[in-house]
C-alpha positions as a LaTeX table, in Angstrom:
\begin{tabular}{lrrr}
\hline
Residue & $x$ (\AA) & $y$ (\AA) & $z$ (\AA) \\
\hline
Met1 & 5.15 & $-4.65$ & 2.49 \\
Arg2 & 5.99 & $-1.23$ & 3.92 \\
Ile3 & 3.65 & 0.04 & 6.63 \\
Ile4 & 3.14 & 3.80 & 6.91 \\
Ser5 & 1.07 & 5.47 & 9.63 \\
Ile6 & $-0.12$ & 8.99 & 8.84 \\
Ala7 & $-0.88$ & 10.95 & 12.00 \\
Ser8 & $-1.34$ & 14.46 & 13.33 \\
Gly9 & $-1.25$ & 15.97 & 16.76 \\
Lys10 & $-4.56$ & 17.73 & 16.21 \\
Gly11 & $-7.54$ & 17.50 & 13.87 \\
Gly12 & $-8.26$ & 19.85 & 11.02 \\
Val13 & $-4.84$ & 19.85 & 9.37 \\
Gly14 & $-5.97$ & 17.92 & 6.28 \\
Lys15 & $-4.46$ & 14.57 & 7.31 \\
Thr16 & $-7.16$ & 12.33 & 5.83 \\
Thr17 & $-7.28$ & 14.27 & 2.55 \\
Phe18 & $-3.51$ & 13.95 & 2.32 \\
Ala19 & $-3.59$ & 10.23 & 3.16 \\
Ala20 & $-6.26$ & 9.56 & 0.53 \\
Asn21 & $-4.41$ & 11.46 & $-2.19$ \\
Leu22 & $-1.04$ & 9.93 & $-1.29$ \\
Gly23 & $-2.52$ & 6.45 & $-1.50$ \\
Val24 & $-4.07$ & 7.16 & $-4.91$ \\
Ala25 & $-0.82$ & 8.77 & $-6.12$ \\
Leu26 & 1.20 & 5.70 & $-5.13$ \\
Ala27 & $-1.35$ & 3.41 & $-6.81$ \\
Ser28 & $-1.11$ & 5.51 & $-9.99$ \\
Lys29 & 2.61 & 4.70 & $-10.00$ \\
Gly30 & 1.83 & 0.99 & $-10.16$ \\
Leu31 & 2.23 & 0.14 & $-6.48$ \\
Arg32 & $-0.24$ & $-2.14$ & $-4.75$ \\
Val33 & $-1.70$ & 0.08 & $-2.05$ \\
Val34 & $-4.05$ & $-0.58$ & 0.85 \\
Leu35 & $-5.51$ & 2.40 & 2.73 \\
Phe36 & $-6.72$ & 1.48 & 6.22 \\
Asp37 & $-9.03$ & 3.92 & 8.01 \\
Ala38 & $-7.57$ & 3.76 & 11.51 \\
Asp39 & $-9.67$ & 6.62 & 12.91 \\
Leu40 & $-11.97$ & 4.06 & 14.51 \\
Gly41 & $-14.49$ & 6.43 & 16.04 \\
Leu42 & $-14.73$ & 9.15 & 13.37 \\
Ala43 & $-13.76$ & 7.30 & 10.21 \\
Asn44 & $-14.12$ & 9.33 & 7.00 \\
Leu45 & $-11.60$ & 7.97 & 4.51 \\
Asp46 & $-14.51$ & 6.57 & 2.50 \\
Val47 & $-15.99$ & 10.08 & 2.32 \\
Ala48 & $-12.69$ & 11.52 & 1.09 \\
Leu49 & $-12.65$ & 9.02 & $-1.79$ \\
Gly50 & $-16.37$ & 8.91 & $-2.52$ \\
Leu51 & $-16.66$ & 5.21 & $-1.67$ \\
Asn52 & $-19.48$ & 3.06 & $-0.38$ \\
Ser53 & $-18.81$ & $-0.39$ & 1.02 \\
Glu54 & $-21.04$ & $-3.08$ & 2.47 \\
Arg55 & $-18.16$ & $-4.25$ & 4.65 \\
Asn56 & $-15.77$ & $-2.28$ & 6.81 \\
Ile57 & $-13.35$ & $-2.61$ & 9.71 \\
Gln58 & $-16.24$ & $-3.44$ & 12.04 \\
His59 & $-16.81$ & $-6.68$ & 10.12 \\
Val60 & $-13.13$ & $-7.59$ & 10.53 \\
Val61 & $-13.30$ & $-6.87$ & 14.26 \\
Gly62 & $-16.43$ & $-9.00$ & 14.54 \\
Gly63 & $-14.84$ & $-11.90$ & 12.67 \\
Phe64 & $-17.32$ & $-11.69$ & 9.77 \\
Ala65 & $-14.71$ & $-10.87$ & 7.12 \\
Thr66 & $-10.97$ & $-10.92$ & 6.58 \\
Met67 & $-9.14$ & $-7.71$ & 5.76 \\
Ser68 & $-8.84$ & $-8.74$ & 2.13 \\
Glu69 & $-12.58$ & $-9.46$ & 1.95 \\
Ala70 & $-13.50$ & $-6.15$ & 3.58 \\
Ala71 & $-11.34$ & $-4.00$ & 1.30 \\
Val72 & $-13.14$ & $-2.07$ & $-1.44$ \\
Glu73 & $-11.47$ & $-0.88$ & $-4.65$ \\
Gly74 & $-10.99$ & 2.85 & $-5.06$ \\
Pro75 & $-9.42$ & 5.19 & $-7.65$ \\
Cys76 & $-6.40$ & 3.84 & $-9.59$ \\
Gly77 & $-6.93$ & 0.43 & $-8.01$ \\
Val78 & $-6.12$ & 1.47 & $-4.44$ \\
Arg79 & $-7.83$ & $-0.85$ & $-1.95$ \\
Val80 & $-9.53$ & 0.75 & 1.02 \\
Leu81 & $-10.52$ & $-0.70$ & 4.38 \\
Thr82 & $-13.22$ & 1.73 & 5.42 \\
Gly83 & $-14.11$ & 2.49 & 9.02 \\
Gly84 & $-17.34$ & 2.58 & 10.98 \\
Ser85 & $-17.84$ & 6.24 & 11.83 \\
Gly86 & $-19.74$ & 6.84 & 15.04 \\
Ile87 & $-20.26$ & 3.13 & 15.78 \\
Ala88 & $-20.17$ & 2.73 & 19.55 \\
Ser89 & $-18.46$ & $-0.67$ & 19.50 \\
Met90 & $-15.59$ & 0.78 & 17.49 \\
Ile91 & $-15.22$ & 3.80 & 19.75 \\
Arg92 & $-15.03$ & 1.50 & 22.79 \\
Leu93 & $-12.68$ & $-1.01$ & 21.14 \\
Ser94 & $-9.99$ & $-2.00$ & 23.62 \\
Arg95 & $-6.30$ & $-1.83$ & 22.77 \\
Arg96 & $-5.98$ & $-5.59$ & 23.35 \\
Arg97 & $-8.83$ & $-6.31$ & 20.95 \\
Leu98 & $-7.35$ & $-3.89$ & 18.42 \\
Glu99 & $-3.97$ & $-5.62$ & 18.62 \\
Ser100 & $-5.59$ & $-9.00$ & 17.97 \\
Val101 & $-7.27$ & $-7.56$ & 14.85 \\
Leu102 & $-4.00$ & $-6.08$ & 13.65 \\
Asp103 & $-2.41$ & $-9.52$ & 13.85 \\
Gln104 & $-4.33$ & $-10.12$ & 10.61 \\
Val105 & $-2.29$ & $-7.47$ & 8.76 \\
Ala106 & 0.12 & $-10.23$ & 7.69 \\
Glu107 & $-2.53$ & $-11.66$ & 5.36 \\
Leu108 & $-2.26$ & $-8.52$ & 3.20 \\
Glu109 & 1.49 & $-8.82$ & 2.70 \\
Ser110 & 1.64 & $-11.06$ & $-0.36$ \\
Gly111 & $-0.55$ & $-8.72$ & $-2.42$ \\
Thr112 & 0.47 & $-5.33$ & $-1.03$ \\
Asp113 & 3.48 & $-3.06$ & $-1.52$ \\
Val114 & 2.43 & $-0.38$ & 0.95 \\
Leu115 & $-0.17$ & $-0.34$ & 3.73 \\
Ile116 & $-1.18$ & 3.14 & 4.90 \\
Phe117 & $-2.91$ & 3.69 & 8.23 \\
Asp118 & $-4.88$ & 6.95 & 8.42 \\
Val119 & $-4.67$ & 7.34 & 12.20 \\
Ser120 & $-6.87$ & 9.51 & 14.38 \\
Ser121 & $-5.43$ & 12.66 & 15.89 \\
Gly122 & $-4.06$ & 12.65 & 19.43 \\
Val123 & $-1.65$ & 10.45 & 21.35 \\
Asp124 & $-3.84$ & 7.91 & 23.15 \\
Ala125 & $-3.02$ & 4.21 & 23.46 \\
Arg126 & $-4.90$ & 3.17 & 20.33 \\
Val127 & $-3.14$ & 5.79 & 18.24 \\
Met128 & 0.21 & 4.58 & 19.57 \\
Thr129 & $-0.70$ & 0.99 & 18.64 \\
Phe130 & $-0.87$ & 2.00 & 14.98 \\
Leu131 & 2.21 & 4.21 & 15.16 \\
Lys132 & 4.36 & 1.53 & 16.79 \\
Leu133 & 3.38 & $-0.98$ & 14.12 \\
Ala134 & 4.60 & 1.23 & 11.26 \\
Asp135 & 7.90 & 1.21 & 9.41 \\
Glu136 & 7.48 & 4.97 & 9.03 \\
Val137 & 5.29 & 7.54 & 10.76 \\
Met138 & 4.35 & 10.62 & 8.74 \\
Leu139 & 3.29 & 13.56 & 10.87 \\
Val140 & 1.03 & 15.96 & 9.01 \\
Thr141 & 0.99 & 19.50 & 10.34 \\
Asn142 & 0.29 & 22.98 & 9.07 \\
Pro143 & 2.26 & 26.18 & 9.76 \\
Glu144 & 0.10 & 27.25 & 12.72 \\
Pro145 & 2.17 & 27.26 & 15.94 \\
Ser146 & $-0.38$ & 25.09 & 17.82 \\
Ser147 & $-0.31$ & 22.48 & 15.05 \\
Val148 & 3.49 & 22.45 & 15.01 \\
Val149 & 3.62 & 21.97 & 18.79 \\
Asp150 & 1.08 & 19.13 & 18.62 \\
Ala151 & 3.10 & 17.39 & 15.90 \\
Tyr152 & 6.21 & 17.57 & 18.09 \\
Thr153 & 4.23 & 16.22 & 21.05 \\
Thr154 & 3.09 & 13.25 & 18.97 \\
Ala155 & 6.70 & 12.51 & 18.05 \\
Lys156 & 7.77 & 12.81 & 21.69 \\
Val157 & 5.17 & 10.31 & 22.89 \\
Leu158 & 5.97 & 7.93 & 20.03 \\
Phe159 & 9.69 & 7.91 & 20.83 \\
Arg160 & 8.86 & 7.03 & 24.43 \\
His161 & 7.08 & 3.91 & 23.19 \\
Arg162 & 9.46 & 3.08 & 20.34 \\
Arg163 & 12.97 & 4.48 & 20.46 \\
Asp164 & 13.84 & 3.42 & 16.91 \\
Ala165 & 10.76 & 4.95 & 15.26 \\
Glu166 & 11.28 & 6.47 & 11.80 \\
Val167 & 9.48 & 9.82 & 11.74 \\
Ser168 & 8.98 & 12.25 & 8.86 \\
Val169 & 7.02 & 15.49 & 8.54 \\
Val170 & 4.67 & 16.79 & 5.86 \\
Val171 & 3.68 & 20.45 & 6.18 \\
Asn172 & 0.24 & 20.95 & 4.67 \\
Arg173 & $-1.56$ & 24.08 & 3.46 \\
Val174 & 1.50 & 26.26 & 3.13 \\
Ala175 & 1.95 & 29.48 & 1.17 \\
Asp176 & 5.40 & 28.45 & $-0.02$ \\
Glu177 & 8.36 & 26.22 & 0.72 \\
Lys178 & 9.97 & 28.81 & 3.00 \\
Gln179 & 6.97 & 28.66 & 5.33 \\
Ala180 & 7.05 & 24.86 & 5.25 \\
His181 & 10.75 & 24.68 & 6.15 \\
Ala182 & 10.27 & 27.13 & 9.02 \\
Ala183 & 7.57 & 24.88 & 10.54 \\
Phe184 & 9.67 & 21.76 & 10.03 \\
Gln185 & 12.81 & 23.31 & 11.51 \\
Thr186 & 10.91 & 24.09 & 14.70 \\
Ile187 & 9.94 & 20.42 & 15.09 \\
Lys188 & 13.35 & 19.13 & 14.03 \\
Ser189 & 15.25 & 21.43 & 16.41 \\
Ala190 & 13.05 & 20.55 & 19.39 \\
Ala191 & 13.37 & 16.82 & 18.66 \\
Arg192 & 17.14 & 17.09 & 18.41 \\
Lys193 & 17.52 & 19.19 & 21.57 \\
Phe194 & 15.05 & 17.48 & 23.89 \\
Leu195 & 14.60 & 13.98 & 22.45 \\
His196 & 18.00 & 13.47 & 20.79 \\
Lys197 & 16.18 & 11.95 & 17.83 \\
Pro198 & 16.27 & 12.71 & 14.09 \\
Ile199 & 13.12 & 13.70 & 12.21 \\
Ser200 & 13.18 & 14.00 & 8.42 \\
Tyr201 & 11.42 & 16.37 & 6.06 \\
Leu202 & 9.24 & 14.63 & 3.49 \\
Gly203 & 7.73 & 17.64 & 1.76 \\
Ser204 & 4.94 & 20.20 & 1.76 \\
Val205 & 1.56 & 20.69 & 0.11 \\
Arg206 & 0.53 & 24.18 & $-0.93$ \\
Glu207 & $-2.75$ & 25.81 & 0.02 \\
Asp208 & $-4.90$ & 25.25 & $-3.06$ \\
Ile209 & $-8.52$ & 26.40 & $-3.31$ \\
Ser210 & $-9.18$ & 24.34 & $-6.45$ \\
Ala211 & $-7.85$ & 21.18 & $-4.79$ \\
Ala212 & $-10.03$ & 21.91 & $-1.74$ \\
Arg213 & $-13.11$ & 22.14 & $-3.97$ \\
Ile214 & $-12.31$ & 18.77 & $-5.53$ \\
Ala215 & $-11.78$ & 17.24 & $-2.07$ \\
His216 & $-15.15$ & 18.60 & $-0.94$ \\
Ala217 & $-16.68$ & 16.82 & $-3.95$ \\
Arg218 & $-15.28$ & 13.54 & $-2.53$ \\
Lys219 & $-12.68$ & 13.02 & $-5.23$ \\
Pro220 & $-8.87$ & 12.71 & $-5.14$ \\
Phe221 & $-7.40$ & 15.89 & $-6.61$ \\
Val222 & $-4.14$ & 14.17 & $-7.66$ \\
Thr223 & $-5.94$ & 12.33 & $-10.46$ \\
Thr224 & $-8.93$ & 14.63 & $-11.02$ \\
Ser225 & $-6.69$ & 17.62 & $-11.73$ \\
Pro226 & $-3.03$ & 16.53 & $-11.73$ \\
Asn227 & $-1.62$ & 19.94 & $-12.72$ \\
Leu228 & $-2.82$ & 21.77 & $-9.63$ \\
Pro229 & $-0.06$ & 22.93 & $-7.24$ \\
Ala230 & $-1.33$ & 20.63 & $-4.47$ \\
Ser231 & $-1.48$ & 17.67 & $-6.86$ \\
Arg232 & 2.09 & 18.22 & $-7.98$ \\
Asp233 & 3.22 & 18.50 & $-4.36$ \\
Val234 & 1.56 & 15.22 & $-3.34$ \\
Met235 & 2.95 & 13.45 & $-6.40$ \\
Lys236 & 6.44 & 14.68 & $-5.49$ \\
Ile237 & 6.05 & 13.19 & $-2.01$ \\
Ala238 & 4.67 & 9.98 & $-3.53$ \\
Ser239 & 7.78 & 9.70 & $-5.71$ \\
Lys240 & 9.99 & 9.83 & $-2.62$ \\
Val241 & 7.90 & 7.18 & $-0.89$ \\
Ala242 & 7.84 & 4.95 & $-3.98$ \\
Ser243 & 11.62 & 5.22 & $-4.26$ \\
Thr244 & 12.02 & 4.07 & $-0.65$ \\
Ile245 & 9.74 & 1.09 & $-1.27$ \\
Thr246 & 11.58 & 0.14 & $-4.47$ \\
Asp247 & 14.98 & 0.38 & $-2.75$ \\
Ala248 & 13.77 & $-1.79$ & 0.13 \\
Ser249 & 12.40 & $-4.41$ & $-2.29$ \\
Glu250 & 15.69 & $-4.53$ & $-4.19$ \\
Gln251 & 17.66 & $-4.93$ & $-0.96$ \\
Ala252 & 15.38 & $-7.76$ & 0.14 \\
Ala253 & 15.81 & $-9.48$ & $-3.24$ \\
Asp254 & 19.60 & $-9.15$ & $-3.01$ \\
Ala255 & 19.54 & $-10.61$ & 0.50 \\
Arg256 & 17.49 & $-13.60$ & $-0.71$ \\
Glu257 & 19.94 & $-14.22$ & $-3.57$ \\
Leu258 & 22.90 & $-14.12$ & $-1.19$ \\
Ser259 & 21.13 & $-16.50$ & 1.15 \\
Leu260 & 20.44 & $-18.96$ & $-1.66$ \\
Ala261 & 24.03 & $-18.70$ & $-2.92$ \\
Ala262 & 25.35 & $-19.50$ & 0.53 \\
\hline
\end{tabular}
């Protein structure tokens, strides 16, 4: 099971919409996907996918349900662990208590190819808990200078906590690829110069009014209207992610065969 944390330095960059559509896109490719709403105080992944669930993360925290029991099925078979938006107990959840809950992630492994954490914006201790747990951290930004700086800051804080973190960037709401690469190069250059760490470019998603309308209607645009520019962009990113997961699975299978042969 590959764990991906999707984060942003600031709110309003379209992170949750991207996370929801990426999860659905991966599920449409036949992968077993779990989306985990890790924005514990202002959870809205269920809103992005038009879902209603009797159980959510709060029930897992309280010991009333396992993660598998709390997950609700969404579009294309993606499973979603919804949050408890505005629930005081979730907002006040301590890092130690959160870490004990995340110990249960292992129970998802046998039936999951990729687990995606939709993490809240910022760089506080709870955010870092989710980022440190991931095999890959995707930083979602847009071309605005303040958003680019905040994405770099998130990477900087993450590398302080985990030197071997794998970090990639998605530039959202761009006019074209040239604009996306300019934003990414700013982050990449700063990370190389000041952090001495590599950051990879995963892709961009174009500004798309039609996709935004679909998102406002609480539907994933990648399946509702797959020919939109934004849909094609997310599917392209999903193909890269799926390829990484497939390669990792094949390597693990080869390692098991060698172990058995020995």
